C-alpha positions in Angstrom: -63.9 -12.5 -219.5 -61.0 -13.1 -221.9 -59.2 -15.1 -219.2 -62.2 -17.2 -218.5 -62.6 -17.8 -222.2 -59.0 -18.9 -222.5 -59.2 -21.1 -219.4 -62.3 -23.1 -220.5 -61.6 -22.9 -224.3 -65.2 -23.5 -225.4 -64.1 -23.7 -229.1 -61.8 -26.6 -228.1 -64.8 -28.5 -226.6 -66.9 -27.8 -229.6 -64.1 -28.9 -232.0 -63.6 -32.1 -229.9 -67.3 -32.8 -229.8 -67.6 -32.6 -233.5 -64.6 -34.9 -233.9 -66.1 -37.5 -231.5 -69.6 -37.3 -232.9 -68.2 -37.6 -236.4 -67.2 -41.2 -235.5 -70.8 -42.3 -234.8 -72.9 -40.6 -237.5 -75.5 -43.5 -237.6 -76.3 -43.1 -234.0 -76.9 -39.4 -234.5 -79.2 -40.1 -237.4 -81.2 -42.6 -235.4 -81.6 -40.2 -232.5 -82.9 -37.5 -234.9 -85.3 -40.1 -236.4 -86.6 -40.8 -232.9 -87.0 -37.1 -232.2 -88.9 -36.6 -235.5 -91.1 -39.7 -234.9 -92.3 -38.7 -231.5 -92.0 -34.9 -231.3 -92.2 -33.3 -234.7 -94.9 -34.9 -237.0 -98.5 -34.7 -235.9 -98.9 -38.5 -236.0 -96.1 -38.8 -233.4 -97.6 -36.1 -231.3 -100.9 -37.9 -231.3 -99.0 -41.0 -230.0 -97.8 -38.8 -227.1 -101.4 -37.6 -226.4 -102.5 -41.2 -226.3 -99.7 -42.0 -223.9 -100.7 -39.2 -221.6 -104.3 -40.4 -221.4 -103.4 -43.9 -220.2 -103.0 -45.1 -216.6 -99.5 -45.2 -215.1 -99.5 -49.1 -215.0 -101.2 -49.6 -218.4 -99.3 -52.3 -220.3 -98.6 -49.9 -223.1 -97.0 -47.3 -220.7 -94.9 -50.0 -219.0 -93.8 -51.5 -222.4 -93.0 -48.0 -223.8 -91.0 -47.1 -220.7 -89.1 -50.4 -220.8 -88.2 -50.0 -224.4 -87.1 -46.5 -223.8 -84.6 -47.8 -221.1 -83.4 -50.5 -223.6 -82.9 -47.9 -226.3 -80.9 -45.7 -223.9 -78.7 -48.6 -222.8 -78.1 -49.7 -226.4 -77.1 -46.2 -227.4 -74.6 -46.1 -224.5 -73.2 -49.6 -225.4 -72.9 -49.0 -229.1 -71.3 -45.5 -228.8 -68.8 -46.9 -226.1 -67.7 -49.7 -228.3 -67.7 -47.7 -231.6 -65.7 -44.9 -230.2 -63.1 -47.2 -228.6 -62.6 -49.2 -231.8 -62.7 -46.1 -234.1 -59.7 -44.1 -235.4 -59.3 -42.1 -232.2 -56.0 -43.8 -231.8 -54.6 -41.6 -234.6 -54.5 -38.7 -232.2 -54.3 -40.2 -228.7 -52.1 -43.2 -229.3 -49.0 -44.6 -231.1 -46.5 -42.0 -229.7 -42.8 -42.4 -229.1 -40.2 -40.0 -227.8 -38.1 -38.1 -230.4 -34.9 -39.9 -229.2 -36.5 -43.3 -229.5 -37.7 -42.4 -233.1 -34.1 -41.8 -234.4 -32.1 -44.4 -236.2 -29.1 -43.2 -234.2 -30.2 -41.9 -230.8 -26.7 -40.3 -230.2 -26.6 -38.4 -233.5 -26.2 -34.6 -233.2 -26.6 -33.5 -236.8 -28.6 -34.6 -239.9 -30.4 -37.2 -237.8 -32.6 -39.7 -239.6 -36.0 -41.0 -238.4 -36.7 -44.7 -238.2 -38.9 -46.1 -240.9 -42.7 -45.4 -240.5 -41.9 -42.6 -238.0 -42.8 -38.9 -238.4 -42.4 -35.9 -236.2 -45.6 -34.3 -235.1 -46.7 -31.8 -232.4 -49.7 -32.9 -230.4 -51.9 -30.3 -228.7 -52.0 -31.8 -225.2 -55.1 -30.0 -224.2 -56.9 -31.2 -227.3 -55.7 -34.7 -226.6 -57.1 -34.6 -223.0 -60.3 -33.1 -224.3 -60.9 -35.9 -226.8 -60.0 -38.5 -224.2 -62.6 -37.0 -221.8 -65.2 -36.7 -224.5 -64.7 -40.3 -225.6 -65.5 -41.3 -222.0 -68.4 -38.9 -221.4 -70.2 -38.7 -224.7 -71.8 -42.2 -224.5 -73.4 -41.2 -221.2 -74.6 -37.9 -222.7 -76.1 -39.8 -225.7 -77.7 -42.3 -223.5 -79.7 -39.5 -221.9 -81.2 -38.4 -225.3 -84.1 -41.0 -225.4 -85.4 -39.7 -222.1 -85.0 -36.1 -223.2 -86.8 -36.8 -226.5 -89.6 -38.4 -224.5 -89.8 -35.4 -222.1 -89.8 -32.9 -224.9 -92.4 -34.7 -227.0 -94.6 -35.4 -224.0 -94.5 -31.9 -222.7 -95.2 -30.4 -226.1 -98.7 -31.9 -226.3 -99.6 -32.7 -222.7 -97.8 -30.1 -220.6 -97.4 -30.3 -216.9 -100.7 -28.9 -215.8 -102.6 -32.0 -214.5 -102.3 -35.5 -213.1 -100.6 -36.7 -216.3 -97.3 -35.1 -215.1 -96.7 -38.1 -212.8 -95.8 -40.3 -215.8 -93.2 -37.9 -217.2 -91.6 -37.4 -213.8 -91.3 -41.2 -213.2 -89.8 -41.7 -216.7 -87.3 -38.8 -216.0 -86.5 -40.3 -212.6 -85.8 -43.7 -214.1 -83.7 -42.0 -216.7 -81.7 -40.1 -214.1 -81.0 -43.4 -212.1 -80.0 -45.1 -215.3 -77.5 -42.4 -216.4 -76.1 -42.3 -212.8 -75.6 -46.0 -212.9 -73.8 -45.7 -216.3 -71.5 -43.1 -214.8 -70.5 -45.2 -211.8 -70.8 -48.6 -213.4 -67.1 -49.4 -213.4 -66.7 -48.3 -209.8 -69.6 -50.6 -208.8 -68.1 -53.5 -210.8 -64.7 -52.9 -209.2 -66.1 -53.0 -205.7 -68.3 -56.0 -206.3 -65.4 -58.0 -207.8 -62.7 -56.5 -205.5 -60.5 -55.4 -208.3 -58.7 -52.1 -209.0 -60.8 -49.4 -210.6 -60.1 -49.4 -214.4 -58.3 -46.3 -215.6 -59.0 -44.1 -218.6 -56.4 -46.0 -220.6 -59.2 -48.3 -221.8 -60.5 -45.4 -223.8 -57.2 -45.0 -225.7 -56.8 -48.5 -227.2 -54.9 -48.7 -230.5 -57.1 -48.3 -233.6 -58.3 -51.6 -235.2 -58.2 -53.2 -231.7 -60.0 -56.5 -231.8 -63.5 -55.9 -230.5 -63.1 -58.7 -228.0 -60.2 -56.9 -226.4 -62.3 -53.7 -226.2 -65.2 -55.6 -224.6 -63.0 -57.1 -221.9 -61.3 -53.7 -221.2 -64.8 -52.1 -220.9 -66.1 -55.0 -218.6 -68.8 -55.7 -221.1 -68.2 -59.4 -221.7 -71.6 -60.6 -220.4 -73.4 -57.7 -221.9 -72.0 -58.5 -225.3 -72.4 -62.2 -225.0 -75.9 -62.4 -223.7 -77.7 -59.1 -223.4 -77.0 -57.4 -226.8 -78.0 -60.5 -228.9 -81.1 -60.9 -226.7 -82.0 -57.2 -227.3 -81.3 -57.5 -231.0 -83.5 -60.5 -231.5 -86.0 -59.5 -229.0 -86.6 -56.1 -230.6 -87.4 -57.8 -233.9 -89.6 -60.4 -232.4 -91.5 -58.0 -230.2 -92.2 -55.7 -233.2 -93.3 -58.8 -235.3 -95.7 -60.0 -232.6 -97.1 -56.5 -232.1 -97.7 -56.1 -235.8 -99.4 -59.5 -236.1 -102.1 -58.5 -233.6 -105.6 -57.5 -234.9 -105.9 -53.7 -235.3 -107.9 -52.2 -232.4 -108.4 -48.9 -230.7 -105.4 -49.7 -228.4 -102.7 -48.9 -230.9 -99.0 -49.8 -230.5 -97.1 -48.0 -233.2 -94.9 -46.3 -230.7 -93.6 -49.7 -229.5 -92.7 -50.8 -233.0 -90.9 -47.5 -233.7 -88.8 -48.0 -230.5 -88.1 -51.6 -231.5 -86.9 -50.3 -234.8 -84.6 -47.7 -233.2 -83.1 -50.3 -230.9 -82.6 -52.8 -233.7 -80.9 -50.4 -236.1 -78.8 -48.9 -233.3 -77.2 -52.4 -232.9 -77.0 -52.8 -236.7 -75.1 -49.4 -236.8 -72.4 -50.8 -234.5 -71.7 -53.6 -237.0 -71.6 -51.1 -239.9 -69.3 -48.7 -238.1 -67.0 -51.4 -236.9 -66.7 -53.0 -240.4 -66.0 -49.6 -241.9 -63.3 -48.8 -239.4 -61.8 -52.3 -239.6 -61.6 -52.3 -243.4 -60.9 -48.6 -243.7 -63.7 -48.7 -246.2 -67.0 -46.8 -246.4 -69.1 -50.0 -245.9 -72.5 -48.2 -245.7 -71.8 -46.2 -248.8 -70.9 -49.4 -250.5 -74.2 -51.0 -249.5 -76.1 -47.9 -250.6 -74.5 -47.9 -254.0 -75.2 -51.6 -254.3 -78.8 -51.2 -253.4 -79.5 -48.1 -255.6 -77.6 -49.1 -258.7 -77.7 -52.9 -258.8 -80.6 -54.1 -256.7 -83.3 -51.4 -257.0 -84.0 -51.9 -260.7 -84.8 -55.6 -260.0 -86.3 -55.9 -256.5 -89.6 -54.0 -256.8 -91.9 -56.0 -254.6 -94.8 -53.5 -254.6 -97.0 -55.1 -257.2 -100.7 -54.7 -256.6 -102.3 -57.6 -254.8 -104.2 -59.8 -257.1 -106.8 -62.6 -256.8 -105.5 -66.1 -256.5 -108.1 -67.3 -259.0 -107.1 -65.7 -262.3 -110.3 -67.1 -264.0 -112.2 -64.3 -262.2 -110.5 -61.8 -264.4 -113.3 -62.4 -266.9 -115.5 -60.3 -264.6 -113.7 -57.2 -265.9 -115.3 -57.5 -269.4 -118.7 -58.3 -267.8 -119.0 -54.7 -266.5 -121.5 -52.5 -268.1 -120.5 -49.1 -269.6 -121.0 -46.2 -267.2 -124.1 -44.7 -268.8 -125.8 -48.1 -269.3 -125.1 -49.0 -265.7 -126.7 -45.8 -264.4 -129.7 -46.4 -266.6 -130.1 -49.9 -265.3 -129.6 -48.8 -261.8 -132.3 -46.1 -262.1 -134.8 -48.4 -263.8 -134.3 -51.0 -261.1 -134.9 -48.5 -258.4 -138.0 -47.1 -260.1 -139.4 -50.5 -260.9 -139.1 -51.6 -257.2 -140.2 -48.2 -255.8 -136.9 -47.9 -253.8 -136.4 -44.2 -254.4 -138.0 -41.7 -252.1 -139.0 -38.3 -253.3 -139.7 -34.9 -251.7 -141.8 -32.2 -253.2 -142.0 -34.1 -256.4 -138.2 -34.3 -256.7 -136.2 -37.5 -256.4 -132.7 -36.7 -255.2 -129.9 -39.0 -256.3 -126.9 -38.6 -254.0 -123.2 -38.9 -254.7 -120.6 -38.8 -251.9 -117.1 -37.4 -252.4 -114.7 -37.9 -249.5 -111.5 -36.0 -249.2 -108.2 -37.7 -248.4 -106.3 -37.5 -245.2 -105.4 -40.9 -243.8 -107.4 -42.2 -240.8 -108.6 -38.7 -240.0 -110.5 -38.7 -243.3 -111.5 -42.3 -242.8 -113.1 -41.7 -239.4 -114.7 -38.3 -240.4 -116.3 -39.9 -243.5 -117.7 -42.7 -241.5 -119.0 -40.5 -238.7 -120.7 -38.0 -241.0 -122.4 -40.8 -243.0 -123.4 -42.5 -239.8 -125.1 -39.3 -238.5 -126.9 -38.8 -241.8 -128.1 -42.4 -242.0 -129.2 -42.5 -238.4 -131.6 -39.7 -239.0 -132.4 -40.5 -242.6 -131.8 -44.2 -243.4 -133.7 -43.7 -246.7 -130.7 -41.9 -248.1 -128.9 -45.2 -248.7 -131.3 -46.3 -251.4 -131.0 -43.0 -253.2 -127.2 -43.0 -253.2 -125.9 -43.9 -256.7 -122.1 -43.6 -256.2 -119.5 -42.7 -253.7 -115.9 -41.7 -254.5 -112.9 -40.7 -252.5 -109.2 -40.2 -252.3 -106.8 -41.6 -249.8 -108.3 -42.1 -246.4 -111.7 -40.8 -247.7 -111.8 -43.9 -250.0 -111.0 -46.1 -247.0 -113.7 -44.7 -244.9 -116.3 -45.0 -247.7 -115.2 -48.6 -248.4 -115.5 -49.6 -244.8 -118.9 -47.9 -244.4 -120.6 -49.3 -247.5 -119.0 -52.8 -247.4 -120.0 -53.0 -243.7 -123.6 -52.3 -244.6 -123.4 -54.8 -247.5 -122.1 -57.6 -245.2 -124.7 -56.9 -242.6 -127.5 -56.9 -245.2 -126.8 -60.6 -245.8 -128.3 -61.2 -242.4 -131.4 -59.2 -243.2 -132.3 -55.5 -243.7 -129.6 -53.5 -241.9 -130.8 -51.3 -239.0 -129.5 -48.1 -240.4 -131.4 -46.0 -237.9 -130.0 -47.9 -234.8 -126.9 -46.5 -233.1 -125.9 -50.0 -232.0 -125.7 -51.0 -235.6 -122.7 -48.7 -236.1 -120.7 -49.5 -233.0 -118.5 -52.1 -234.6 -118.0 -49.8 -237.6 -116.7 -47.1 -235.3 -114.1 -49.5 -234.0 -113.1 -50.6 -237.5 -112.7 -47.1 -238.9 -110.7 -45.9 -235.9 -108.5 -48.9 -235.5 -104.7 -48.7 -235.4 -103.6 -49.4 -239.0 -100.2 -47.8 -238.4 -98.5 -50.6 -236.4 -98.5 -53.2 -239.1 -97.4 -50.9 -241.9 -94.7 -49.4 -239.7 -93.3 -52.8 -238.9 -93.4 -53.6 -242.7 -91.5 -50.3 -243.4 -88.8 -50.7 -240.7 -88.1 -54.4 -241.0 -89.0 -56.6 -244.0 -89.4 -53.9 -246.7 -86.2 -52.2 -245.7 -84.4 -55.5 -245.8 -85.8 -56.0 -249.3 -83.8 -53.1 -250.6 -80.6 -55.1 -250.0 -81.9 -58.1 -251.9 -81.5 -58.4 -255.7 -84.9 -60.2 -256.1 -88.4 -59.2 -255.0 -90.2 -60.9 -252.1 -93.9 -60.1 -252.3 -94.6 -60.8 -248.6 -92.0 -58.1 -247.6 -94.1 -55.3 -249.3 -95.1 -52.9 -246.6 -98.3 -52.1 -248.4 -99.3 -55.7 -247.9 -99.2 -55.1 -244.2 -101.7 -52.2 -244.6 -103.8 -54.5 -246.8 -103.8 -57.1 -244.0 -104.6 -54.6 -241.3 -107.7 -53.5 -243.2 -108.8 -57.1 -243.7 -108.2 -58.1 -240.0 -110.0 -55.1 -238.5 -113.0 -55.7 -240.9 -113.0 -59.5 -240.2 -113.3 -59.1 -236.5 -116.7 -57.5 -236.8 -118.2 -59.0 -240.0 -118.7 -62.3 -241.8 -115.8 -64.6 -242.5 -116.4 -67.4 -245.1 -115.1 -70.9 -245.1 -111.9 -69.8 -246.7 -111.2 -67.4 -243.9 -111.6 -64.4 -246.1 -113.9 -61.4 -245.8 -115.5 -59.2 -248.4 -112.3 -57.1 -248.5 -110.3 -60.1 -249.5 -112.6 -60.9 -252.4 -112.8 -59.3 -255.9 -113.3 -55.6 -256.0 -116.3 -56.3 -258.2 -117.9 -58.8 -255.8 -120.8 -56.6 -254.4 -121.9 -55.6 -258.0 -121.2 -58.7 -260.2 -121.6 -61.7 -257.8 -124.7 -60.5 -256.0 -128.2 -61.2 -257.2 -129.3 -57.6 -256.7 -126.3 -55.5 -257.6 -128.2 -52.2 -258.0 -129.4 -52.2 -254.4 -126.1 -50.7 -253.2 -124.0 -47.6 -254.2 -121.1 -47.8 -256.6 -117.6 -47.2 -255.1 -115.2 -45.4 -257.3 -111.6 -45.7 -256.1 -109.4 -42.8 -257.2 -105.6 -43.1 -257.6 -102.9 -41.5 -259.7 -101.1 -43.2 -262.6 -97.6 -41.9 -262.0 -96.0 -42.3 -265.5 -98.8 -40.3 -267.2 -99.8 -38.0 -264.3 -103.3 -39.3 -265.0 -106.2 -40.0 -262.7 -106.8 -43.7 -262.4 -110.0 -45.3 -261.2 -111.1 -48.7 -260.1 -114.8 -48.9 -260.9 -117.6 -51.5 -261.0 -118.6 -50.1 -264.5 -116.5 -49.3 -267.5 -115.2 -45.8 -267.5 -115.8 -43.9 -270.8 -113.8 -41.0 -272.1 -117.1 -39.2 -272.9 -117.6 -38.4 -269.2 -114.4 -39.3 -267.3 -112.0 -37.2 -269.4 -108.4 -38.4 -269.3 -109.1 -41.0 -266.6 -107.5 -44.5 -266.7 -109.8 -47.4 -266.1 -107.3 -49.5 -264.2 -109.2 -52.8 -264.5 -109.7 -52.4 -268.3 -106.0 -51.4 -268.8 -104.4 -54.2 -266.8 -107.0 -57.0 -267.3 -106.2 -58.1 -263.8 -108.6 -58.2 -260.9 -107.6 -56.9 -257.5 -109.2 -57.6 -254.1 -111.4 -54.9 -252.5 -108.7 -54.0 -250.0 -106.2 -53.3 -252.8 -108.5 -50.7 -254.2 -108.5 -49.1 -250.8 -104.7 -49.2 -250.4 -104.0 -48.0 -253.9 -106.2 -44.9 -253.3 -104.2 -44.2 -250.1 -100.5 -44.7 -251.0 -99.2 -41.5 -249.5 -95.4 -40.9 -249.4 -92.9 -43.0 -247.5 -95.3 -45.0 -245.2 -96.8 -46.7 -248.3 -94.9 -47.3 -251.6 -96.1 -46.7 -255.1 -98.0 -49.7 -256.3 -96.8 -51.5 -259.4 -99.6 -52.3 -261.9 -99.0 -55.5 -263.9 -100.8 -56.0 -267.2 -101.9 -59.3 -268.6 -100.7 -59.6 -272.3 -101.1 -62.9 -274.2 -101.4 -64.8 -270.9 -98.2 -63.2 -269.5 -97.8 -60.5 -266.9 -95.9 -57.3 -267.9 -95.1 -54.1 -266.0 -97.6 -51.4 -266.8 -97.0 -48.5 -264.4 -97.3 -47.3 -260.9 -100.1 -46.0 -258.7 -99.9 -43.5 -255.8 -102.3 -41.7 -253.6 -105.3 -40.3 -255.4 -104.9 -37.1 -253.5 -102.0 -36.2 -255.7 -104.3 -35.6 -258.5 -107.4 -34.3 -256.7 -107.7 -34.7 -253.0 -111.3 -33.9 -252.6 -112.6 -36.4 -255.2 -115.2 -33.9 -256.2 -114.0 -33.9 -259.8 -114.9 -37.6 -260.1 -118.2 -36.9 -258.5 -118.9 -34.0 -261.0 -117.9 -36.2 -263.9 -120.4 -38.8 -262.6 -123.1 -36.1 -262.4 -122.4 -35.2 -266.0 -122.9 -38.8 -267.1 -126.1 -39.0 -265.0 -127.5 -35.9 -266.6 -126.7 -37.1 -270.1 -128.6 -40.3 -269.4 -131.5 -38.5 -267.8 -131.9 -36.3 -270.9 -132.3 -39.4 -273.1 -134.4 -41.8 -271.0 -137.9 -41.9 -269.8 -137.9 -40.9 -266.1 -141.6 -41.6 -265.8 -142.5 -38.0 -265.2 -140.1 -37.9 -262.3 -137.8 -35.0 -261.7 -134.4 -36.5 -260.7 -131.8 -34.2 -259.2 -128.2 -35.3 -258.6 -126.8 -34.0 -255.2 -123.1 -34.2 -254.3 -122.3 -34.6 -250.6 -118.7 -33.5 -250.1 -116.8 -34.6 -246.9 -113.7 -32.5 -246.5 -111.2 -31.1 -244.0 -109.6 -27.7 -243.3 -108.8 -25.0 -240.8 -111.2 -22.5 -239.4 -110.8 -19.7 -242.0 -112.5 -17.2 -239.7 -109.4 -17.2 -237.5 -106.3 -15.5 -238.7 -103.3 -17.9 -238.9 -100.1 -17.1 -237.1 -97.6 -15.6 -239.5 -94.5 -17.6 -240.4 -91.5 -17.2 -238.1 -87.9 -18.2 -238.8 -88.9 -20.3 -241.8 -90.1 -17.3 -243.8 -87.5 -18.0 -246.5 -89.5 -21.1 -247.3 -92.6 -19.0 -247.9 -92.9 -19.9 -251.6 -92.7 -23.6 -250.9 -95.2 -23.4 -248.0 -97.5 -21.2 -250.1 -97.3 -23.7 -253.0 -98.2 -26.6 -250.7 -101.2 -24.6 -249.2 -102.3 -23.7 -252.7 -102.1 -27.3 -253.9 -105.6 -28.2 -252.6 -107.0 -24.7 -251.9 -107.5 -24.1 -255.6 -109.8 -27.2 -255.8 -112.3 -25.5 -253.4 -112.4 -22.5 -255.7 -112.8 -24.6 -258.8 -115.6 -26.5 -257.2 -117.4 -23.3 -256.2 -117.0 -22.0 -259.7 -118.3 -25.1 -261.3 -121.4 -25.0 -259.1 -122.0 -21.4 -260.1 -121.6 -22.2 -263.8 -124.0 -25.0 -263.4 -127.0 -23.9 -261.3 -128.4 -27.4 -261.4 -125.3 -28.9 -259.7 -126.1 -29.2 -256.1 -123.1 -29.6 -253.8 -123.2 -29.7 -250.0 -119.9 -29.7 -248.1 -119.5 -31.2 -244.6 -116.1 -29.9 -243.5 -114.1 -31.1 -240.5 -112.9 -27.8 -239.3 -109.6 -27.8 -237.4 -109.7 -25.1 -234.8 -106.6 -23.7 -233.1 -105.2 -26.2 -230.6 -106.9 -29.2 -232.2 -104.6 -32.2 -233.0 -106.2 -34.5 -235.5 -103.3 -36.3 -237.2 -102.7 -37.3 -240.8 -101.6 -41.0 -240.6 -103.1 -44.4 -239.7 -103.4 -44.0 -235.9 -106.0 -42.0 -234.0 -105.8 -41.4 -230.3 -108.9 -41.3 -228.2 -108.8 -37.4 -227.8 -108.6 -37.1 -231.6 -111.5 -39.5 -232.1 -113.6 -37.5 -229.6 -112.9 -34.3 -231.5 -114.1 -35.8 -234.7 -117.2 -37.2 -233.0 -117.8 -33.7 -231.5 -117.6 -32.0 -234.9 -119.8 -34.7 -236.6 -122.6 -34.1 -234.2 -125.8 -32.7 -235.6 -125.9 -30.1 -232.8 -122.5 -28.6 -233.6 -122.8 -25.2 -235.2 -120.4 -26.1 -238.0 -122.4 -29.2 -238.9 -125.8 -27.5 -238.8 -125.4 -25.5 -241.9 -124.6 -28.3 -244.4 -127.0 -30.6 -242.6 -129.8 -28.0 -243.0 -129.0 -27.8 -246.8 -129.1 -31.5 -247.1 -132.4 -31.7 -245.2 -134.1 -29.9 -248.0 -133.8 -33.0 -250.1 -134.6 -35.5 -247.3 -137.9 -36.7 -245.8 
């Protein structure tokens, strides 16, 4: 065993591999990013599930496979060039015999070396190992995209049914591709009838001109034509993909692959410049961006209306208590409220955050309730949410508002909601991913802000485009989502016919809940809550309220609030996802109930008993099933426990508040995640994930029956 160990010297191979890979760190980072994007986070795994459900010759499958091949080829090309032009020459080149290094080759004592010469001992085995690894490693790295795909695909789809054919074909293509890369020079030599190039081409002197390297590697045509085409094509393909109207056929995986291809080529330039200048060029760019550019290039200001004269609408809003009083009088005067057993229920909806998962769950539950009981719409005073819950509420109630312009909406007709199902399940990830990977990342290297590069603006646009395809578009090519956030309540002749939407966010600098509201928020009821419109004196479009409630980390940036002071705009603070403060949005609903009860005690309700009822739409695991204990990551137990506790305490606080106030009626429709379910947190939802949500939102599902039965006590 010892002889075998000495013969193969595994530590030498490990040492040599670390040395070689240390020359191409950016490639390793991009490969790890690709592995995380497709195989680790639940959004990436949902992309793989969607891939498994498509036909073999579906355009998405063909495009994905093609981009996978391109990424593999670019990795091979970049690593080959980068390793050849790196400082490997320090070890494998620039040698001279001892005699040739002496000033006097015939001296026998006190011999002097020539200038710039030193005496070193080179480990010949280590030298041969690094030479071999410099030749082999690009081919090994070129195989990683196929391996990442196989690992990610198998992790969610397995090899148990007909879907296995796609992974086998991709692996076969990958095998053929890698074999070609291994024998490429032999094929070129035979086709051109030239001598097969030797391994000397891997040992060129350091700082060799890249053109010499390209010629030595027989990559002239690839460098001149193919790499520029791939570089430009990856960007253009991602741009065109992101410009398409969001639909159920999402393409975020293609944009991610385009980004990996694009930045793999960029990494070659960065590595070559660093090696050529003997200067940490990337570190220089990083310091430049963080210290000099970042304080001045914040391009994430909240979207605002083009017509600043509309800002006067902010002061036209009624105070919260007066608004509710007027709403109730309007409903009673026009006999728009139904009652059951001499009780008039007034509903409030609180939708928990969670990206498109919460968006689609919120829409599906409300659809099921309205199909069976359309009368609930008129009895709903306010709806409030966080993150994706707010987005779902906004789509649902703004869709009804738009359709009501054409006459009374058919709330009890399933066909009425078909376009809404498409809107709330559309791919909103592609646009914002493009914005994140390309323009907004470029913005970080510019000393001035470019508003159109804001990745949140791409999410804004995605919401608007999806909504526009299925609703009314005016002469100015804008939808309700593009107009003032107050439009449904201040520009309509009958503002009290529809529920109020309260958009929850978090004011970062103060750790304070921030709310966009159609009425003025008072401290009497909404304790320590910031009325964003009142504080900034600037109106935002409806879609900005949706985005600002759903600015969760990385994928969407903090939104910069600007304040109008003496006709000038000044920075006020930042908004992030409302879920950071309270992800269920129940607190805002409870505060609204407090306001309603206060008003009801003071006003004449015309001998009517009015009871507020909170409908909570949430998400969570099946608590009846014991969770799998932590494995190797048990040292992170305090962190994991803290994260799990972050929102768990809210449920307990809600239950306690209900018990302390017997008149507070709260009904929770919970999207239960059972073991094996994959319903991602993000902005893309595969067909299997959509079907799961629809299954759990069915009135016949046993988890849905209990809250639905509780709600039925208040309905006709």
